[in-house]
C-alpha positions as CSV (number, residue, x, y, z in Angstrom):
1,M,0.0,-0.1,0.1
2,M,1.3,3.4,-1.0
3,R,2.5,5.4,2.3
4,T,0.2,8.6,2.9
5,W,2.8,11.4,3.9
6,A,1.6,14.3,6.3
7,W,1.1,16.4,3.5
8,Q,-0.9,14.3,1.6
9,R,-3.5,14.1,5.0
10,S,-3.4,18.0,5.1
11,W,-4.3,18.4,1.4
12,Q,-7.2,15.9,1.8
13,T,-8.5,18.1,4.6
14,I,-8.0,21.4,2.8
15,V,-10.0,19.6,-0.1
16,R,-12.8,17.9,1.9
17,K,-13.4,21.7,3.5
18,L,-13.5,23.4,0.2
19,R,-17.1,24.7,-0.6
20,V,-17.6,24.0,-4.4
21,V,-19.9,26.6,-6.3
22,G,-21.9,25.0,-8.9
23,D,-23.3,27.9,-10.7
24,S,-23.9,31.6,-10.9
25,A,-27.1,30.9,-8.8
26,D,-25.1,29.1,-6.1
27,E,-22.6,31.9,-5.9
28,Q,-25.0,34.3,-5.7
29,A,-26.7,32.5,-2.8
30,L,-23.1,32.6,-1.1
31,I,-22.6,36.0,-1.4
32,E,-25.8,36.8,0.4
33,A,-25.1,34.4,3.1
34,L,-21.6,35.9,3.7
35,S,-23.2,39.5,3.7
36,R,-25.3,38.4,6.6
37,P,-22.7,37.0,9.3
38,E,-24.0,36.2,12.8
39,A,-20.5,35.7,13.8
40,V,-17.2,36.3,12.9
41,T,-16.8,34.3,9.3
42,V,-13.7,33.7,8.3
43,L,-13.6,33.7,4.1
44,G,-10.3,32.0,2.5
45,F,-9.2,31.4,-0.9
46,V,-7.0,27.8,-1.8
47,N,-5.1,28.1,-4.7
48,A,-1.9,25.9,-6.0
49,H,0.5,28.2,-3.9
50,A,-1.7,27.7,-0.5
51,M,-1.4,24.0,-1.3
52,N,2.4,24.1,-1.5
53,L,2.7,26.6,1.7
54,V,0.3,23.8,3.5
55,T,2.9,21.3,3.0
56,G,5.4,22.7,4.7
57,N,4.2,25.3,7.2
58,T,1.9,23.7,9.8
59,D,0.7,27.2,11.6
60,Y,-0.5,28.1,8.0
61,Y,-2.5,24.9,7.7
62,R,-3.9,25.3,10.9
63,A,-4.6,28.9,10.6
64,L,-6.3,27.6,6.8
65,S,-8.3,24.9,7.8
66,A,-9.6,27.0,10.6
67,A,-11.4,29.3,7.9
68,D,-15.3,28.8,7.9
69,V,-15.8,29.1,4.1
70,L,-13.0,27.9,1.6
71,L,-13.0,28.4,-2.0
72,R,-11.1,26.7,-4.9
73,D,-9.0,29.3,-6.6
74,G,-7.3,28.8,-10.1
75,S,-6.8,26.1,-12.7
76,G,-4.4,23.9,-10.8
77,M,-6.6,23.1,-7.9
78,A,-9.1,22.4,-10.7
79,I,-6.3,19.9,-12.1
80,L,-6.1,18.4,-8.2
81,F,-9.8,18.0,-8.0
82,R,-10.1,16.2,-11.2
83,R,-6.9,13.9,-10.5
84,L,-9.2,13.1,-7.3
85,G,-12.6,12.2,-9.2
86,L,-14.3,15.6,-8.0
87,E,-16.0,18.2,-9.9
88,P,-14.1,21.5,-9.4
89,G,-17.1,23.7,-10.0
90,L,-16.6,27.5,-10.7
91,N,-13.2,29.2,-10.5
92,M,-14.1,31.4,-7.3
93,N,-10.8,33.4,-7.0
94,G,-11.0,36.3,-4.7
95,T,-9.9,39.2,-7.4
96,D,-13.4,38.4,-8.8
97,L,-15.2,37.3,-6.2
98,I,-14.5,40.1,-3.3
99,P,-15.6,43.3,-5.6
100,K,-19.0,41.4,-5.5
101,L,-18.8,40.9,-1.8
102,L,-18.3,44.9,-1.4
103,A,-21.1,45.5,-3.5
104,A,-23.2,43.3,-1.2
105,F,-21.6,45.4,1.7
106,K,-22.9,48.6,0.1
107,G,-23.2,51.4,2.9
108,R,-21.9,49.4,5.8
109,R,-18.4,49.7,7.6
110,V,-15.5,48.2,6.1
111,A,-12.0,47.9,6.9
112,F,-8.8,47.4,4.5
113,W,-5.8,46.0,6.1
114,G,-3.0,45.4,3.8
115,T,-0.8,46.6,1.2
116,E,1.0,49.9,1.2
117,E,0.8,53.4,0.2
118,P,-0.5,55.0,-1.7
119,Y,-2.2,51.6,-3.1
120,L,-3.9,51.7,0.0
121,A,-5.4,54.9,0.0
122,N,-6.0,54.4,-3.7
123,A,-8.5,51.2,-3.1
124,V,-10.2,53.2,-0.5
125,R,-11.4,55.8,-2.8
126,H,-12.0,53.6,-5.7
127,S,-13.9,51.1,-3.5
128,E,-16.0,54.3,-1.8
129,V,-16.9,55.5,-4.9
130,T,-17.5,52.2,-6.9
131,F,-19.2,50.2,-4.2
132,G,-20.8,52.5,-1.8
133,V,-18.8,51.0,1.3
134,K,-17.6,52.9,4.3
135,V,-14.0,52.6,5.1
136,V,-13.6,53.5,8.7
137,S,-10.3,51.6,9.1
138,A,-7.2,51.7,6.6
139,H,-4.2,50.3,7.9
140,H,-0.7,48.8,6.0
141,G,-0.2,45.3,6.0
142,F,3.3,45.0,7.8
143,A,1.9,45.8,11.5
144,P,2.0,43.4,14.6
145,M,-0.8,41.2,15.0
146,D,-2.0,43.1,18.2
147,T,-2.7,46.4,15.8
148,Y,-5.2,44.6,13.9
149,L,-7.1,43.1,16.6
150,D,-6.8,46.5,18.2
151,L,-8.8,48.0,15.1
152,S,-11.0,45.7,14.9
153,R,-12.1,46.6,18.8
154,E,-12.1,50.0,17.9
155,F,-13.9,50.2,14.7
156,Q,-16.1,47.1,14.7
157,P,-16.2,47.0,11.0
158,E,-18.8,44.6,9.5
159,L,-16.5,43.7,6.5
160,V,-12.5,43.3,6.8
161,V,-10.6,42.7,4.0
162,L,-6.8,41.4,4.6
163,G,-4.5,41.9,1.6
164,M,-1.2,40.9,3.2
165,G,-0.7,37.8,1.4
166,M,-0.3,34.3,2.6
167,P,0.5,33.2,5.2
168,K,0.2,36.4,7.3
169,Q,-3.5,37.1,6.3
170,E,-4.7,33.8,7.5
171,T,-3.1,34.1,10.6
172,V,-4.7,37.3,11.5
173,A,-8.0,36.1,10.3
174,A,-8.1,33.0,12.8
175,R,-6.7,35.5,15.3
176,L,-9.8,38.1,14.7
177,A,-12.0,35.1,14.6
178,D,-11.4,34.6,18.4
179,S,-11.9,38.2,19.3
180,A,-13.7,40.2,16.7
181,V,-17.3,41.3,17.0
182,P,-19.5,39.5,14.3
183,C,-18.2,40.3,10.9
184,L,-17.1,38.8,7.5
185,V,-13.4,38.5,7.5
186,V,-11.9,38.0,4.0
187,C,-8.4,36.7,3.2
188,G,-8.0,38.7,0.0
189,G,-4.2,38.1,-0.9
190,A,-3.4,41.0,-3.5
191,I,-7.0,42.5,-4.1
192,L,-6.0,45.7,-2.2
193,D,-3.4,46.2,-4.9
194,F,-5.7,45.2,-7.6
195,L,-8.1,47.8,-6.2
196,G,-5.4,50.4,-5.6
197,G,-3.8,50.3,-9.1
198,K,-0.5,48.5,-8.1
199,V,-1.4,45.6,-9.9
200,T,-3.4,45.3,-13.5
201,R,-5.6,42.2,-14.3
202,A,-5.0,40.1,-17.1
203,P,-7.4,40.4,-20.5
204,Q,-10.5,38.6,-20.1
205,W,-9.3,35.9,-22.8
206,V,-6.0,35.3,-20.8
207,R,-8.1,34.8,-17.6
208,R,-10.6,32.4,-19.8
209,L,-7.9,30.3,-20.6
210,G,-6.4,29.9,-16.9
211,C,-3.4,31.6,-17.5
212,E,-3.6,34.5,-15.2
213,W,-0.6,33.7,-13.5
214,V,1.5,33.7,-16.5
215,F,0.3,37.2,-16.9
216,R,1.1,38.0,-13.3
217,L,4.7,36.3,-13.5
218,L,5.5,38.6,-16.5
219,S,4.3,41.8,-14.6
220,E,6.4,40.8,-11.2
221,P,8.9,38.4,-12.5
222,K,11.3,39.0,-9.7
223,R,8.6,38.7,-6.6
224,L,6.5,35.7,-8.1
225,F,9.5,33.5,-9.8
226,T,9.7,31.2,-7.1
227,R,5.7,31.0,-6.3
228,Y,5.0,30.0,-10.0
229,V,8.2,28.7,-11.8
230,V,9.2,26.7,-9.0
231,G,5.8,26.4,-7.1
232,N,3.8,25.3,-10.1
233,P,5.9,22.3,-11.1
234,M,6.0,21.2,-7.6
235,F,2.4,21.4,-7.0
236,L,1.7,19.4,-10.2
237,L,4.0,16.4,-9.1
238,R,2.1,16.5,-5.7
239,T,-0.9,16.3,-7.4
240,L,0.2,13.1,-9.4
241,V,0.9,11.4,-6.1
242,C,-2.0,12.5,-4.0
243,K,-4.8,10.5,-3.4
244,D,-8.3,10.5,-1.8
245,S,-8.6,9.1,1.4
């Protein structure tokens, strides 16, 4: 019998927890549910990079698996799902979904914690104009953990968008889940960079092909080289040997 390594068990746990979104109606129902949190609700996105981090970072794995809702992000995860004989559903990447969530929180208190200036201020202005939200707290993503816990208690946002990148944002989200008032906490990766104009989206036809990662690599080769050029082959290799429990 093939040995099951610890990382495979971690992958199996994450895959079982992922919420598969079947169609646009299912997506809309999810957005409506997330926009009415009765307790602290953590939303996370799982892509190939996240799965690679899971293999070597136990703290990150614990924080990620503690999220209330996890969504499949990217073509790599679709490959993994099909390898395991599972239906992958829609590609639920945060760059597309988070703006829809912001629109669902129109007129409500929102916090943006992540990225840096001037992109953070740009993201605030853009979101207040475009989505009608009230950004009551905006802070860069390089502060100590307690800073965000204090901001949560002070401003009591109804939606928190974390744009700190993996694995910090998942750790912050897990801590907020233990201390914040009822709200939705979203682990948004580069979303504040997109909203703030630091990063440009790939053309729609590139996204349809599932190749937005190539566009991002070409745009930020130094920062993303290890994630994509090294990480993607490692993810595919692990996918080949991964098995369902």
